[in-house]
N, C-alpha and C positions, 0 to 999 in steps of 0.2 A: 459389565462391558461399558466402555466409554466411547462417546461419539463427539467429534469436533463439530460444533454447530456453526460458529461465526468467528471470524478474525477481522481485526482492523490493522491495516498496514499503512505506514506513513513513510513516504519517500521524499528525498531531495533530488531534484533534477535541475539541469542548468538552463533549460529554455522552455518556452511555452509550447513549441512544437513537440518536444520530448514528452511533456506532460500530457498533451492531447493523444499522442501515440500510445503512451502507457495505458491511458483510460480506454482507448479503443481496443487495444489488445486484451484488456481485462474483460470488456464486454463480450468479446468473441470467444473467450476461453470456456470450454464446456466442462471443466472440472469443478466449477462453482457458479453461483448466481451472484452477480455484482448488485448488491442491494442499494449502495449509496457510494458516491464519489464526490470529491471536491478537489479543486486546485486553486492555489492562491500564490500571488507574487509576494515575495518577502525581501526586505532590505535590512541590512545590518549597518547601523551608523555608529560612527565614533567621532565625537566632538563635532556633531552636526554634518559630517561628511560621510557619504555612502562608501563603505569599505568592502561590502559583499552583497550580492543579490542572487536570488535563486527562486525556483518554484517548489512549493510544498504540495505533494499529491497524497491524498488520503483515499484508501479503497476499503470498503466494508464488504467482505465476502461471506456468503452463506453456503455451507456445504451440505447440510441435511436439515430436515424438519425437526424441531424440538419435541413435538408431541408424538410423532411417528417416525423416528429415525430409520433411514433405509441404508445409508452408506457410512462406513467407517473410513475416516480420512486421517492420514498421518502426515505431518509437516516436518521437514528437516531443514534446519537453517545452516547455512555455510557462511564463512567469513574468510576474507583474503588474508587476514592476519592471524597469528597464532592464538592470541587472547585479546579480548576487548578490555580487560583490566589487569 
């Protein structure tokens, strides 16, 4: 039997408010324990000029205990496009 213990999810969002909202929603979700989270402002420059900016949000989620697993969790990923590659 296999148990999902932990996942790390990294997201790109467009604003600091959106990053804060995402973290607060993860804290309130009762499907996992939010072990760690970070958000950082990123800028992409080209020839010294800022061409893109965004917030990078990382969430570390724990689903069950490694030594005494209680819950089996299955994650399904969906994408808006037909194939990523």
